[in-house]
N, C-alpha and C positions, 0 to 999 in steps of 0.2 A: 827057638827064641830063648834068649838068656836075660836074666836079671843079675846084676853084678854090683860089687862094691869095690871102689878104688880108694887108696889112701896114700899118704906120703911116708908114714911111719906108724908104729904101734901106737894106738890111741890118738892118732893125728886126725887131721881133717878127713871127713868121709864124703864120698860121692856115690850115689845110687843111680844106676842107669839101666837101660834096656837096649838090646841089640839082637839082630838076626845072625850076626857074624862076630862072635866074641873075640876070636883071635885077631881079626882085622881091627876091631874097635879098640882093643887094648893096645895094639901097636900104635894107633893114632894118639891115644892118651900118652903113651911112653915117649913119642917123638914130638908131642906138642903140635901135631899137624892141624888140629882144630882149635882156634882161639876160644877161650872161655874159662869156666870155673876150674877145670882140672889142670889146664896149662898154667893158669894164674897161681895156683897153689902147689904145683909140682906133684900132682897125684899120679904116680906111675906104678904103684903096686896093686895088683889084683889080689884081694884077700878073701873074697867070697863070691860064689855064683851058684845059680840054680838054672836048670834047663826046663823049658816048657814047650808043649807041642803046638800051642796056638798063641798068636800075638795078643789076643784078648786076655788070656790067662797071665801072660808075662806082664802086660801093662797094668793089670789089676794088682799083681803082686808088687810091682815097682811102686805104685802109688801107695799101697799099704805100708811098705817099708819106709818110704819117704816121710810118712806121717808118724812114724814111731819116734819115741824118745831116743836120744843118743845112746843111753845105757842099754836099750834093747838091741840096737844095731851092733854094739860092741859085744853083747852076749851072743848074738847070732854068729858073729865072726869067730869068737873064741870057742864056741861049741864045735865048729867044723875045722877051724884053723888056729889052734891055741898058740902057735908060734908066730902067727901073722906072717907066714912065708908068702912070697910072691908066687901065686899059683900059675902065672904065665910062664914061669920057668919050666913047667911041665908040657908046654906046647911043643909039638914037633918042630925041630929046627932052632929051638931056643938054646 
């Protein structure tokens, strides 16, 4: 299970999500396959993620981060990905 953050640009709109298949889910965000918040705002860049061994842990962490202030989310991204690179570019076949 993965908790992840998508955006459209550095310091742009942020989306926190959880999934069992990060590569597939990010592809859905990138193509706008699922109507909703991410397709409405063009959130196509994966800028942060963490992996968990259980759905319970991942959902807990997702809810925790969703309740954070925006500045804390930005600090989390910048700690691990200071250039705000699209981490999906590291997926096989990308």
